[in-house]
Backbone of each chain as ProteinMPNN parsed JSONL, in Angstrom:
{"seq_chain_A": "MDQKKIIQETRLYIIVALIVGFALLAAGIVLQITDSNLIANKKALVGLSFIPFAFALMNYFKLIKLLKSPEKMKHVIVDETDERLVRLRNEVDAKTFKFLRWAIFLAYMGYTFIVPTDIFESLGWWLLLILLIFSFVIQAFFAKIILSSTLPTEKEE", "coords_chain_A": {"N_chain_A": [[0.851, -1.195, 0.0], [0.687, 2.158, -0.966], [1.91, 5.489, -0.123], [0.164, 7.549, -1.028], [-2.245, 6.182, -1.291], [-2.886, 5.449, 1.325], [-3.226, 7.973, 2.483], [-5.406, 8.899, 0.974], [-7.329, 7.002, 1.707], [-7.561, 7.523, 4.453], [-8.561, 10.137, 4.369], [-11.011, 9.617, 3.152], [-12.267, 8.078, 5.134], [-12.531, 10.05, 7.094], [-14.288, 11.869, 5.839], [-16.59, 10.262, 5.391], [-17.197, 9.547, 8.055], [-17.731, 12.081, 9.123], [-19.984, 12.81, 7.613], [-21.838, 10.835, 8.424], [-21.902, 11.397, 11.164], [-22.857, 14.094, 11.223], [-25.324, 13.656, 10.025], [-26.625, 12.027, 11.913], [-26.604, 13.777, 14.111], [-28.087, 15.956, 13.099], [-30.517, 14.657, 12.601], [-31.227, 13.948, 15.217], [-31.484, 16.49, 16.431], [-33.5, 17.66, 14.84], [-35.641, 15.892, 15.318], [-35.988, 16.359, 18.009], [-36.735, 19.049, 18.035], [-39.089, 19.045, 16.479], [-40.565, 17.417, 18.018], [-41.192, 14.772, 17.433], [-42.605, 11.441, 17.294], [-41.254, 9.307, 16.329], [-38.885, 8.095, 17.276], [-38.278, 6.912, 20.544], [-36.278, 7.745, 22.398], [-34.819, 10.548, 21.813], [-32.537, 11.924, 22.397], [-30.607, 10.036, 22.331], [-29.807, 9.74, 19.691], [-28.366, 12.084, 19.233], [-26.334, 11.653, 21.035], [-25.223, 9.331, 19.919], [-24.111, 10.383, 17.638], [-21.655, 11.329, 18.376], [-19.895, 9.236, 18.237], [-19.134, 8.661, 15.43], [-17.989, 11.213, 15.085], [-15.843, 11.199, 16.856], [-14.365, 9.166, 15.701], [-13.747, 10.367, 13.257], [-12.161, 12.471, 14.178], [-10.019, 11.081, 15.292], [-8.938, 9.931, 12.976], [-8.281, 12.255, 11.673], [-6.174, 13.273, 13.219], [-4.388, 11.226, 12.714], [-3.97, 11.609, 9.99], [-2.754, 14.142, 9.948], [-0.408, 13.543, 11.298], [0.716, 11.756, 9.502], [1.112, 13.372, 7.25], [2.886, 15.238, 8.213], [5.176, 13.877, 9.069], [7.212, 11.996, 7.175], [8.757, 9.8, 7.865], [7.424, 8.54, 9.927], [5.257, 7.87, 8.469], [6.284, 5.905, 6.845], [6.63, 3.859, 8.704], [3.973, 3.372, 9.325], [3.029, 2.418, 6.88], [4.565, 0.092, 6.605], [3.652, -1.328, 8.851], [1.064, -1.795, 8.027], [1.371, -3.388, 5.812], [3.074, -5.502, 6.29], [3.412, -8.902, 5.952], [3.214, -10.793, 8.018], [1.963, -9.404, 10.098], [-0.379, -8.698, 8.797], [-1.49, -11.215, 8.426], [-1.87, -11.958, 11.094], [-3.714, -10.011, 11.879], [-5.858, -10.681, 10.215], [-6.453, -13.161, 11.275], [-7.311, -12.464, 13.821], [-9.575, -10.981, 13.117], [-11.122, -12.999, 11.933], [-11.543, -14.734, 14.107], [-12.935, -13.037, 15.805], [-15.224, -12.629, 14.282], [-16.294, -15.235, 14.259], [-16.794, -15.553, 16.983], [-18.695, -13.525, 17.401], [-20.747, -14.457, 15.772], [-21.506, -16.785, 17.106], [-22.363, -15.593, 19.447], [-24.585, -14.159, 18.543], [-26.131, -16.304, 17.725], [-26.572, -17.623, 20.187], [-27.933, -15.59, 21.518], [-30.212, -15.41, 19.957], [-31.3, -18.02, 20.263], [-31.657, -18.062, 23.043], [-33.448, -15.936, 23.415], [-35.61, -16.865, 21.921], [-36.374, -19.16, 23.37], [-36.788, -18.183, 25.946], [-38.602, -16.083, 25.693], [-41.141, -17.03, 24.286], [-43.473, -15.977, 23.309], [-42.848, -13.874, 21.734], [-42.029, -14.813, 19.295], [-42.095, -14.538, 15.819], [-43.445, -12.224, 16.228], [-42.33, -9.912, 17.628], [-40.215, -7.055, 16.898], [-37.573, -7.212, 17.702], [-37.064, -9.976, 17.808], [-37.281, -10.669, 15.116], [-35.205, -9.111, 14.09], [-32.97, -10.319, 15.3], [-33.142, -12.854, 14.11], [-32.795, -12.226, 11.404], [-30.205, -11.138, 11.528], [-28.805, -13.414, 12.34], [-29.185, -15.21, 10.183], [-28.033, -13.664, 8.196], [-25.388, -13.537, 9.14], [-24.53, -16.098, 8.595], [-24.896, -16.365, 5.855], [-23.367, -14.31, 4.758], [-20.711, -15.103, 4.957], [-20.445, -17.189, 3.112], [-21.014, -15.728, 0.845], [-18.867, -13.853, 0.689], [-16.789, -15.672, 0.533], [-17.227, -16.817, -1.963], [-16.849, -14.587, -3.654], [-14.17, -13.845, -3.06], [-12.756, -16.209, -3.601], [-13.32, -16.534, -6.338], [-12.065, -14.285, -7.31], [-9.423, -14.907, -7.011], [-8.928, -16.897, -8.787], [-7.223, -17.965, -11.774], [-7.374, -16.034, -14.813], [-8.677, -16.652, -18.174], [-6.722, -15.848, -19.981], [-4.431, -15.879, -18.409], [-4.213, -18.582, -17.94]], "CA_chain_A": [[0.0, 0.0, 0.0], [1.59, 3.298, -1.012], [1.623, 6.652, 0.704], [-1.031, 8.261, -1.518], [-3.438, 5.372, -1.046], [-3.209, 5.545, 2.758], [-3.761, 9.319, 2.727], [-6.751, 8.939, 0.371], [-8.203, 6.174, 2.539], [-7.807, 8.238, 5.709], [-9.465, 11.257, 4.038], [-12.336, 9.045, 2.898], [-12.822, 7.72, 6.449], [-12.929, 11.291, 7.774], [-15.481, 12.412, 5.168], [-17.736, 9.381, 5.675], [-17.533, 9.674, 9.482], [-18.366, 13.389, 9.339], [-21.332, 12.771, 7.024], [-22.687, 10.027, 9.312], [-22.037, 12.153, 12.416], [-23.756, 15.237, 11.029], [-26.667, 13.133, 9.739], [-27.212, 11.613, 13.199], [-26.805, 14.976, 14.927], [-29.201, 16.711, 12.513], [-31.745, 13.888, 12.836], [-31.528, 14.07, 16.639], [-31.949, 17.856, 16.715], [-34.794, 17.856, 14.159], [-36.666, 15.114, 16.034], [-36.251, 17.024, 19.292], [-37.462, 20.302, 17.777], [-40.443, 18.752, 15.989], [-41.218, 16.592, 19.026], [-41.734, 13.618, 16.713], [-42.676, 10.204, 18.078], [-40.595, 8.222, 15.572], [-37.964, 7.411, 18.187], [-38.627, 7.259, 21.922], [-35.201, 8.492, 23.03], [-34.226, 11.381, 20.758], [-31.194, 12.341, 22.82], [-29.68, 8.944, 21.982], [-29.273, 10.023, 18.349], [-27.328, 13.115, 19.398], [-25.218, 10.965, 21.701], [-24.599, 8.41, 18.962], [-23.363, 11.134, 16.623], [-20.295, 11.567, 18.85], [-19.029, 8.097, 17.866], [-18.45, 8.98, 14.163], [-17.158, 12.416, 15.231], [-14.594, 10.771, 17.506], [-13.635, 8.393, 14.681], [-13.213, 11.348, 12.301], [-11.097, 13.205, 14.855], [-8.891, 10.151, 15.397], [-8.336, 9.827, 11.637], [-7.706, 13.565, 11.342], [-4.86, 13.311, 13.869], [-3.532, 10.285, 11.983], [-3.644, 12.253, 8.713], [-1.79, 15.217, 10.24], [0.856, 12.876, 11.635], [1.252, 11.173, 8.267], [1.553, 14.435, 6.349], [4.006, 15.976, 8.803], [6.392, 13.087, 9.232], [7.305, 10.889, 6.226], [9.383, 8.637, 8.505], [6.344, 7.845, 10.622], [4.423, 7.329, 7.386], [6.917, 4.657, 6.419], [6.3, 2.856, 9.722], [2.546, 3.04, 9.191], [2.89, 1.584, 5.678], [5.134, -1.235, 6.914], [2.73, -1.987, 9.782], [-0.16, -2.217, 7.326], [1.645, -4.321, 4.708], [3.876, -6.645, 6.741], [2.57, -10.097, 5.761], [2.975, -11.463, 9.302], [0.963, -8.617, 10.83], [-1.646, -8.817, 8.056], [-2.024, -12.546, 8.741], [-2.358, -11.93, 12.48], [-4.942, -9.206, 11.923], [-6.921, -11.486, 9.594], [-6.811, -14.216, 12.225], [-8.093, -11.803, 14.871], [-10.887, -10.669, 12.523], [-11.863, -14.249, 11.736], [-11.971, -15.235, 15.422], [-13.964, -12.115, 16.288], [-16.435, -12.911, 13.519], [-16.848, -16.499, 14.747], [-17.321, -15.295, 18.322], [-19.924, -12.733, 17.275], [-21.795, -15.304, 15.196], [-22.011, -17.632, 18.189], [-23.091, -14.725, 20.394], [-25.9, -13.895, 17.93], [-26.857, -17.572, 17.758], [-27.018, -17.848, 21.573], [-28.945, -14.569, 21.837], [-31.441, -15.807, 19.254], [-31.853, -19.212, 20.915], [-32.107, -17.667, 24.382], [-34.648, -15.1, 23.272], [-36.712, -17.71, 21.436], [-36.848, -20.073, 24.416], [-37.221, -17.46, 27.154], [-39.822, -15.294, 25.398], [-41.76, -17.671, 23.102], [-44.607, -15.189, 22.793], [-42.323, -12.884, 20.779], [-41.671, -15.448, 18.022], [-42.835, -13.985, 14.668], [-44.244, -11.071, 16.646], [-41.613, -8.675, 17.983], [-39.176, -6.563, 15.99], [-36.292, -7.727, 18.216], [-36.904, -11.378, 17.4], [-37.017, -10.663, 13.671], [-33.856, -8.566, 13.889], [-32.004, -11.365, 15.66], [-33.219, -13.907, 13.097], [-32.167, -11.701, 10.177], [-28.769, -11.051, 11.808], [-28.274, -14.781, 12.39], [-29.137, -15.722, 8.797], [-27.051, -12.829, 7.489], [-24.036, -13.908, 9.563], [-24.154, -17.351, 7.943], [-24.888, -16.182, 4.401], [-22.32, -13.363, 4.355], [-19.44, -15.819, 4.835], [-20.477, -17.878, 1.818], [-20.992, -14.677, -0.168], [-17.498, -13.348, 0.539], [-15.938, -16.794, 0.095], [-17.398, -16.943, -3.41], [-16.216, -13.426, -4.299], [-12.703, -13.875, -2.899], [-12.213, -17.362, -4.325], [-13.388, -16.293, -7.782], [-11.093, -13.249, -7.692], [-8.066, -15.454, -6.997], [-8.772, -17.876, -9.87], [-6.574, -17.371, -12.949], [-8.253, -15.751, -15.938], [-8.382, -17.501, -19.346], [-5.459, -15.391, -20.56], [-3.337, -16.334, -17.554], [-4.089, -20.039, -18.081]], "C_chain_A": [[0.889, 1.249, 0.0], [1.047, 4.473, -0.196], [0.326, 7.35, 0.302], [-2.309, 7.512, -1.152], [-3.868, 5.482, 0.427], [-3.811, 6.91, 3.083], [-5.186, 9.432, 2.186], [-7.749, 8.172, 1.228], [-8.574, 6.908, 3.829], [-8.763, 9.407, 5.478], [-10.894, 10.756, 3.84], [-13.036, 8.685, 4.212], [-13.34, 8.969, 7.159], [-14.23, 11.83, 7.18], [-16.722, 11.584, 5.509], [-18.179, 9.526, 7.134], [-18.224, 11.006, 9.762], [-19.79, 13.412, 8.792], [-22.292, 12.013, 7.951], [-22.959, 10.784, 10.614], [-23.02, 13.295, 12.291], [-25.195, 14.773, 10.759], [-27.373, 12.734, 11.038], [-27.545, 12.82, 14.073], [-28.015, 15.766, 14.436], [-30.527, 15.998, 12.784], [-32.189, 14.032, 14.29], [-32.113, 15.434, 16.977], [-33.342, 18.095, 16.113], [-35.913, 17.122, 14.899], [-37.01, 15.761, 17.378], [-37.097, 18.277, 19.093], [-38.916, 20.016, 17.384], [-41.262, 17.915, 16.965], [-41.902, 15.373, 18.387], [-41.721, 12.373, 17.597], [-42.025, 9.017, 17.369], [-39.665, 7.391, 16.454], [-38.239, 7.887, 19.602], [-37.547, 8.146, 22.557], [-34.438, 9.306, 21.979], [-32.805, 11.803, 21.106], [-30.154, 11.274, 22.444], [-29.035, 9.187, 20.624], [-28.139, 11.043, 18.421], [-26.091, 12.477, 20.037], [-24.465, 10.059, 20.755], [-23.734, 9.141, 17.939], [-21.925, 11.396, 17.063], [-19.345, 10.423, 18.485], [-18.36, 8.359, 16.516], [-17.578, 10.23, 14.245], [-15.801, 12.059, 15.861], [-13.724, 10.005, 16.516], [-12.986, 9.336, 13.669], [-12.036, 12.101, 12.906], [-9.822, 12.348, 14.954], [-8.158, 10.047, 14.049], [-7.708, 11.139, 11.19], [-6.312, 13.687, 11.954], [-3.875, 12.387, 13.141], [-3.049, 10.935, 10.677], [-2.581, 13.336, 8.904], [-0.414, 14.612, 10.495], [1.522, 12.341, 10.37], [1.815, 12.252, 7.344], [2.789, 15.157, 6.884], [5.299, 15.169, 8.785], [6.428, 11.898, 8.273], [7.899, 9.624, 6.844], [8.326, 7.809, 9.236], [5.411, 7.176, 9.608], [4.961, 5.978, 6.929], [6.582, 3.521, 7.398], [4.846, 2.404, 9.589], [2.345, 2.098, 8.005], [3.404, 0.173, 5.952], [4.194, -2.005, 7.846], [1.482, -2.515, 9.069], [0.107, -3.257, 6.252], [2.473, -5.534, 5.115], [2.994, -7.898, 6.732], [2.253, -10.809, 7.074], [1.874, -10.73, 10.086], [-0.404, -8.691, 10.156], [-2.307, -10.153, 8.383], [-2.607, -12.573, 10.152], [-3.672, -11.142, 12.59], [-6.12, -9.976, 11.328], [-7.405, -12.581, 10.539], [-7.69, -13.644, 13.343], [-9.506, -11.502, 14.353], [-11.74, -11.926, 12.401], [-12.39, -14.78, 13.068], [-13.077, -14.355, 15.995], [-15.296, -12.401, 15.604], [-17.111, -14.18, 14.028], [-17.498, -16.315, 16.111], [-18.657, -14.551, 18.247], [-21.068, -13.578, 16.722], [-22.393, -16.226, 16.259], [-22.817, -16.821, 19.192], [-24.487, -14.438, 19.848], [-26.771, -15.155, 18.004], [-27.431, -17.829, 19.162], [-28.106, -16.851, 21.968], [-30.28, -14.947, 21.209], [-32.121, -16.992, 19.957], [-32.434, -18.859, 22.294], [-33.415, -16.894, 24.326], [-35.851, -15.954, 22.877], [-37.272, -18.594, 22.553], [-37.407, -19.322, 25.631], [-38.526, -16.676, 26.906], [-40.517, -15.875, 24.154], [-42.912, -16.856, 22.502], [-44.143, -14.179, 21.726], [-42.02, -13.472, 19.404], [-42.64, -14.983, 16.93], [-43.606, -12.702, 15.008], [-43.414, -9.799, 16.828], [-40.521, -8.345, 16.96], [-37.806, -7.125, 16.387], [-36.026, -9.15, 17.759], [-36.571, -11.456, 15.913], [-35.614, -10.155, 13.363], [-32.79, -9.613, 14.182], [-31.973, -12.464, 14.61], [-32.508, -13.461, 11.814], [-30.645, -11.62, 10.353], [-28.122, -12.438, 11.763], [-28.134, -15.343, 10.967], [-28.062, -14.98, 8.009], [-25.624, -13.256, 7.845], [-23.578, -15.226, 8.948], [-24.006, -17.16, 6.431], [-23.704, -15.328, 3.956], [-20.969, -14.064, 4.157], [-19.356, -16.531, 3.48], [-20.367, -16.873, 0.678], [-19.556, -14.177, -0.415], [-16.543, -14.449, 0.067], [-16.01, -16.929, -1.422], [-16.677, -15.805, -4.136], [-14.694, -13.544, -4.253], [-12.097, -15.048, -3.67], [-12.235, -17.128, -5.831], [-12.378, -15.233, -8.224], [-9.666, -13.784, -7.712], [-7.84, -16.481, -8.105], [-8.079, -17.213, -11.066], [-7.574, -17.129, -14.077], [-7.85, -16.649, -17.121], [-7.033, -17.144, -19.97], [-4.273, -15.923, -19.765], [-3.111, -17.835, -17.665], [-3.298, -20.374, -19.339]], "O_chain_A": [[1.751, 1.39, 0.868], [-0.068, 4.459, 0.325], [-0.5, 7.697, 1.147], [-3.312, 8.109, -0.76], [-5.055, 5.594, 0.731], [-4.771, 7.011, 3.848], [-6.066, 9.986, 2.844], [-8.871, 8.628, 1.451], [-9.733, 6.918, 4.245], [-9.664, 9.647, 6.282], [-11.856, 11.377, 4.293], [-14.226, 8.945, 4.389], [-14.424, 8.966, 7.744], [-15.153, 12.198, 7.906], [-17.766, 12.128, 5.868], [-19.372, 9.615, 7.423], [-19.179, 11.067, 10.536], [-20.694, 13.963, 9.42], [-23.4, 12.472, 8.23], [-24.088, 10.813, 11.105], [-23.906, 13.462, 13.13], [-26.156, 15.404, 11.201], [-28.544, 13.049, 11.247], [-28.607, 12.887, 14.691], [-28.857, 16.193, 15.226], [-31.524, 16.625, 13.145], [-33.374, 14.214, 14.569], [-33.1, 15.538, 17.706], [-34.233, 18.645, 16.761], [-37.002, 17.666, 15.083], [-38.155, 15.721, 17.829], [-38.032, 18.548, 19.847], [-39.845, 20.652, 17.882], [-42.465, 17.72, 16.79], [-43.019, 15.0, 18.747], [-40.925, 12.27, 18.531], [-42.22, 7.867, 17.761], [-39.654, 6.162, 16.393], [-38.41, 9.081, 19.851], [-37.856, 9.165, 23.175], [-33.519, 8.796, 21.338], [-31.974, 12.012, 20.223], [-28.975, 11.579, 22.264], [-27.859, 8.88, 20.424], [-27.103, 10.896, 17.772], [-24.959, 12.733, 19.628], [-23.235, 10.009, 20.77], [-22.751, 8.595, 17.437], [-21.063, 11.657, 16.224], [-18.131, 10.617, 18.429], [-17.133, 8.292, 16.433], [-16.553, 10.317, 13.569], [-14.756, 12.558, 15.443], [-12.504, 10.169, 16.491], [-11.838, 9.142, 13.269], [-11.033, 12.343, 12.234], [-8.71, 12.828, 14.73], [-6.928, 10.072, 13.992], [-6.737, 11.152, 10.433], [-5.378, 14.146, 11.295], [-2.699, 12.712, 12.973], [-1.879, 10.825, 10.31], [-1.633, 13.436, 8.125], [0.601, 15.091, 9.988], [2.734, 12.46, 10.193], [2.866, 12.066, 6.731], [3.629, 15.626, 6.116], [6.376, 15.703, 8.522], [5.757, 10.895, 8.515], [7.593, 8.513, 6.412], [8.319, 6.579, 9.185], [4.864, 6.098, 9.84], [4.206, 5.042, 6.664], [6.295, 2.393, 6.996], [4.531, 1.222, 9.722], [1.605, 1.118, 8.091], [2.767, -0.814, 5.584], [3.967, -3.199, 7.65], [0.919, -3.54, 9.452], [-0.817, -3.944, 5.816], [2.563, -6.498, 4.355], [1.968, -7.954, 7.411], [1.165, -11.362, 7.238], [0.98, -11.353, 10.657], [-1.441, -8.741, 10.817], [-3.518, -10.225, 8.592], [-3.681, -13.128, 10.386], [-4.603, -11.544, 13.288], [-7.232, -9.937, 11.854], [-8.595, -12.889, 10.602], [-8.677, -14.255, 13.752], [-10.497, -11.732, 15.046], [-12.928, -11.918, 12.724], [-13.535, -15.223, 13.156], [-14.033, -14.85, 16.592], [-16.351, -12.415, 16.239], [-18.328, -14.218, 14.209], [-18.584, -16.829, 16.378], [-19.618, -14.899, 18.934], [-22.215, -13.437, 17.146], [-23.606, -16.427, 16.317], [-23.824, -17.291, 19.722], [-25.464, -14.468, 20.596], [-27.965, -15.093, 18.299], [-28.595, -18.196, 19.316], [-29.069, -17.199, 22.651], [-31.335, -14.825, 21.832], [-33.326, -16.981, 20.211], [-33.529, -19.286, 22.659], [-34.353, -17.158, 25.078], [-36.95, -15.798, 23.409], [-38.486, -18.76, 22.673], [-38.369, -19.763, 26.26], [-39.411, -16.61, 27.759], [-40.477, -15.265, 23.085], [-43.271, -17.03, 21.337], [-44.943, -13.697, 20.924], [-41.781, -12.73, 18.451], [-43.857, -15.033, 17.107], [-44.33, -12.165, 14.17], [-43.734, -8.749, 16.271], [-39.991, -9.215, 16.269], [-36.99, -7.467, 15.532], [-34.909, -9.492, 17.371], [-35.691, -12.212, 15.502], [-34.921, -10.689, 12.497], [-31.835, -9.777, 13.423], [-30.901, -12.954, 14.255], [-31.731, -14.21, 11.222], [-29.889, -11.984, 9.453], [-27.032, -12.609, 11.217], [-27.089, -15.881, 10.603], [-27.29, -15.579, 7.26], [-24.756, -13.331, 6.975], [-22.379, -15.454, 8.794], [-23.105, -17.722, 5.81], [-23.106, -15.581, 2.91], [-20.179, -13.67, 3.299], [-18.332, -16.48, 2.798], [-19.709, -17.132, -0.33], [-19.096, -14.09, -1.554], [-15.612, -14.193, -0.697], [-14.994, -17.129, -2.087], [-15.976, -16.04, -5.12], [-14.015, -13.368, -5.264], [-11.057, -14.905, -4.313], [-11.284, -17.479, -6.528], [-11.89, -15.263, -9.354], [-8.791, -13.197, -8.349], [-6.706, -16.896, -8.345], [-8.315, -16.038, -11.344], [-8.502, -17.913, -14.275], [-6.819, -17.319, -17.078], [-6.297, -18.019, -20.428], [-3.264, -16.354, -20.324], [-1.99, -18.319, -17.512], [-3.083, -21.548, -19.639]]}, "seq_chain_B": "MKNKKMKIARIESDVSQEQLADLVGVTRQTISLIESGNYNPTLKLCKDICKALNKTLNDLFWEE", "coords_chain_B": {"N_chain_B": [[12.762, -24.535, 13.559], [15.907, -22.93, 13.612], [16.896, -20.337, 11.329], [19.817, -20.308, 10.384], [21.36, -19.888, 8.163], [20.339, -17.675, 6.873], [20.752, -15.691, 8.763], [23.54, -15.693, 8.923], [24.177, -14.952, 6.283], [23.11, -12.418, 6.259], [24.652, -11.102, 8.185], [27.138, -11.361, 6.989], [26.749, -9.729, 4.802], [26.795, -7.386, 6.048], [24.492, -6.188, 7.093], [21.957, -4.931, 9.131], [19.218, -6.249, 11.148], [17.181, -4.405, 11.182], [17.786, -2.833, 8.935], [17.556, -4.727, 6.881], [14.873, -5.328, 7.162], [13.766, -2.885, 6.413], [14.54, -2.861, 3.741], [13.067, -4.955, 2.599], [10.511, -4.323, 3.261], [9.155, -5.034, 5.674], [8.492, -5.511, 9.24], [11.039, -5.184, 11.814], [10.756, -7.144, 13.696], [9.588, -9.238, 12.288], [11.683, -10.133, 10.644], [13.409, -10.972, 12.634], [11.883, -13.057, 13.748], [11.805, -14.829, 11.585], [14.48, -15.539, 11.375], [14.822, -16.774, 13.821], [13.319, -18.955, 13.442], [10.656, -18.99, 14.032], [8.681, -18.078, 12.42], [7.166, -18.726, 9.333], [8.002, -17.494, 6.333], [6.284, -16.121, 3.416], [6.597, -17.2, -0.025], [7.057, -15.005, -1.593], [8.144, -13.119, 0.179], [10.444, -14.504, 0.895], [11.786, -14.477, -1.555], [12.186, -11.717, -1.824], [13.903, -11.241, 0.343], [16.083, -12.784, -0.436], [16.856, -11.397, -2.744], [17.569, -8.949, -1.599], [19.755, -9.684, -0.075], [21.365, -10.638, -1.965], [21.405, -13.388, -2.658], [20.513, -16.857, -3.392], [17.374, -18.706, -3.367], [17.893, -21.302, -2.638], [20.3, -20.973, -1.271], [19.549, -19.686, 1.093], [17.139, -20.76, 2.123], [16.852, -23.502, 1.75], [16.821, -26.655, 3.214], [19.219, -29.033, 4.028]], "CA_chain_B": [[14.215, -24.636, 13.369], [16.506, -21.616, 13.34], [17.435, -20.128, 9.986], [21.16, -19.76, 10.582], [21.903, -19.476, 6.859], [19.903, -16.304, 6.599], [21.417, -14.801, 9.723], [24.952, -15.593, 8.505], [24.213, -14.173, 5.033], [22.831, -11.02, 6.608], [25.832, -10.542, 8.882], [28.203, -11.255, 5.972], [26.456, -8.559, 3.961], [26.88, -6.228, 6.943], [23.153, -5.569, 7.13], [21.272, -5.208, 10.405], [17.826, -6.713, 10.987], [16.39, -3.201, 10.892], [18.045, -2.439, 7.541], [16.954, -5.745, 6.003], [13.421, -5.131, 7.254], [13.462, -1.707, 5.581], [14.738, -3.212, 2.333], [12.017, -5.85, 2.093], [9.194, -3.767, 3.604], [8.466, -5.671, 6.814], [9.007, -4.992, 10.514], [12.255, -5.869, 12.29], [10.318, -8.34, 14.429], [9.344, -10.326, 11.324], [12.999, -10.672, 10.279], [13.9, -11.681, 13.814], [11.122, -14.309, 13.881], [12.227, -15.741, 10.507], [15.806, -16.049, 11.734], [14.726, -17.69, 14.972], [12.534, -20.117, 13.019], [9.299, -18.933, 14.599], [7.709, -17.627, 11.413], [7.423, -19.207, 7.969], [7.636, -16.414, 5.4], [5.74, -16.533, 2.119], [7.622, -17.299, -1.08], [7.345, -13.646, -2.054], [9.073, -12.49, 1.132], [11.711, -15.23, 0.756], [12.45, -13.944, -2.763], [12.629, -10.343, -1.526], [15.07, -11.326, 1.234], [17.198, -13.281, -1.263], [17.308, -10.294, -3.611], [18.216, -7.929, -0.759], [21.056, -10.194, 0.404], [22.078, -11.121, -3.154], [21.559, -14.847, -2.526], [19.419, -17.605, -4.027], [16.473, -19.367, -2.406], [18.626, -22.478, -2.145], [21.319, -20.535, -0.309], [19.004, -19.23, 2.381], [15.956, -21.432, 2.679], [16.8, -24.95, 1.516], [17.443, -27.421, 4.299], [19.843, -30.282, 3.532]], "C_chain_B": [[14.796, -23.279, 12.973], [17.044, -21.528, 11.919], [18.805, -19.454, 10.105], [21.738, -19.231, 9.281], [21.561, -18.016, 6.566], [20.624, -15.322, 7.512], [22.882, -14.595, 9.309], [25.068, -14.717, 7.254], [23.998, -12.688, 5.321], [24.043, -10.368, 7.27], [26.994, -10.373, 7.896], [28.003, -10.03, 5.075], [26.516, -7.258, 4.762], [25.563, -5.431, 6.963], [22.502, -5.921, 8.467], [19.845, -5.702, 10.12], [16.927, -5.554, 10.572], [16.542, -2.799, 9.415], [17.412, -3.434, 6.566], [15.426, -5.593, 5.984], [12.986, -3.962, 6.377], [13.535, -2.064, 4.098], [13.585, -4.047, 1.769], [10.606, -5.403, 2.492], [8.429, -4.529, 4.655], [9.026, -5.068, 8.102], [10.261, -5.781, 10.924], [11.892, -7.168, 13.001], [10.101, -9.524, 13.488], [10.666, -10.972, 10.911], [13.556, -11.505, 11.432], [13.21, -13.041, 13.963], [11.505, -15.318, 12.805], [13.568, -16.368, 10.887], [15.753, -17.026, 12.905], [13.857, -18.904, 14.662], [11.125, -20.127, 13.554], [8.257, -18.404, 13.626], [8.123, -18.132, 10.038], [7.018, -18.127, 6.981], [7.018, -16.972, 4.118], [6.881, -16.565, 1.105], [8.029, -15.904, -1.56], [8.368, -12.967, -1.128], [10.439, -13.17, 1.07], [12.499, -14.672, -0.431], [12.991, -12.536, -2.51], [13.884, -10.346, -0.652], [16.297, -11.78, 0.44], [17.764, -12.166, -2.139], [18.081, -9.261, -2.795], [19.6, -8.378, -0.312], [21.903, -10.757, -0.735], [22.399, -12.619, -3.055], [20.419, -15.532, -3.259], [18.536, -18.222, -2.941], [17.156, -20.587, -1.799], [19.617, -22.09, -1.052], [20.727, -20.288, 1.07], [17.923, -20.131, 2.984], [15.892, -22.946, 2.439], [17.518, -25.687, 2.629], [17.97, -28.733, 3.75], [19.284, -31.473, 4.3]], "O_chain_B": [[14.254, -22.577, 12.12], [17.573, -22.497, 11.375], [18.947, -18.241, 9.956], [22.5, -18.264, 9.271], [22.388, -17.245, 6.079], [21.052, -14.253, 7.077], [23.396, -13.477, 9.34], [25.939, -13.851, 7.171], [24.623, -11.823, 4.707], [24.408, -9.236, 6.955], [27.734, -9.391, 7.949], [28.963, -9.388, 4.651], [26.313, -6.171, 4.22], [25.539, -4.204, 6.866], [22.503, -7.081, 8.877], [19.341, -5.583, 9.003], [16.04, -5.7, 9.731], [15.565, -2.472, 8.741], [16.813, -3.045, 5.563], [14.784, -5.713, 4.941], [11.969, -4.035, 5.686], [12.704, -1.629, 3.301], [13.18, -3.874, 0.619], [9.622, -6.033, 2.105], [7.209, -4.669, 4.567], [9.92, -4.222, 8.065], [10.503, -6.889, 10.445], [12.618, -8.159, 12.923], [10.39, -10.668, 13.839], [10.768, -12.196, 10.834], [14.098, -12.592, 11.232], [13.856, -14.046, 14.262], [11.532, -16.521, 13.063], [13.764, -17.575, 10.739], [16.53, -17.978, 12.974], [13.677, -19.778, 15.509], [10.46, -21.163, 13.533], [7.08, -18.296, 13.97], [9.274, -17.988, 9.628], [5.828, -17.863, 6.802], [7.205, -18.141, 3.781], [7.968, -16.037, 1.34], [9.189, -15.658, -1.889], [9.319, -12.332, -1.585], [11.471, -12.508, 1.177], [13.701, -14.425, -0.339], [14.101, -12.201, -2.923], [14.808, -9.563, -0.871], [17.395, -11.249, 0.607], [18.978, -12.007, -2.262], [19.114, -8.757, -3.235], [20.513, -7.562, -0.184], [22.997, -11.279, -0.518], [23.518, -13.049, -3.334], [19.471, -14.88, -3.698], [18.898, -18.257, -1.765], [17.018, -20.868, -0.608], [19.756, -22.783, -0.044], [21.327, -20.635, 2.088], [17.81, -20.247, 4.204], [14.952, -23.597, 2.895], [18.669, -25.39, 2.95], [17.243, -29.466, 3.079], [19.674, -32.612, 4.041]]}, "name": "protein", "num_of_chains": 2, "seq": "MDQKKIIQETRLYIIVALIVGFALLAAGIVLQITDSNLIANKKALVGLSFIPFAFALMNYFKLIKLLKSPEKMKHVIVDETDERLVRLRNEVDAKTFKFLRWAIFLAYMGYTFIVPTDIFESLGWWLLLILLIFSFVIQAFFAKIILSSTLPTEKEEMKNKKMKIARIESDVSQEQLADLVGVTRQTISLIESGNYNPTLKLCKDICKALNKTLNDLFWEE"}
């Protein structure tokens, strides 16, 4: 990954985080002013907007550091491209994904058995079911995309 | 198993772990782990190390 790509990526993260943050903040303020009943806790939206703002701020500091010091930039690039570190990060991601999938599965099973009256009825139950199915389907989806992208093309064969 | 061949080749070339890491674009820890036999590098990294030390794959990574 080269220097320009990392800077572009960081800028993109900042822009996206700011857009999401401002959207949440604006939605929270508008709902409070209009006293709408769409969401019970309107202050939560304003509070949530601080998460993308914090993310944008973190990336802004990273960007400043990268632009000011090329030596530090080199370290960042090496840290992001070192095959051993990339492998370790992928392993961490994979384990986290597996853990989360089991957590969703247990939450779904627990909810279904503890509150049987909610089955097919409550939004929470449907959300958990959709999340559970999605967590199983998404792996097959990405496996297909990644495996097909690594296959040699007809020209390469 | 320790990769003594690589360590010897590096010292003969008068290159530190830090310098070799810079040349091949990895961290110093990765070079250290390869030399101590605790990490199996990919073929691409093996080739990069060979090029940096002006050696062949046989010279550095083939075990008799």
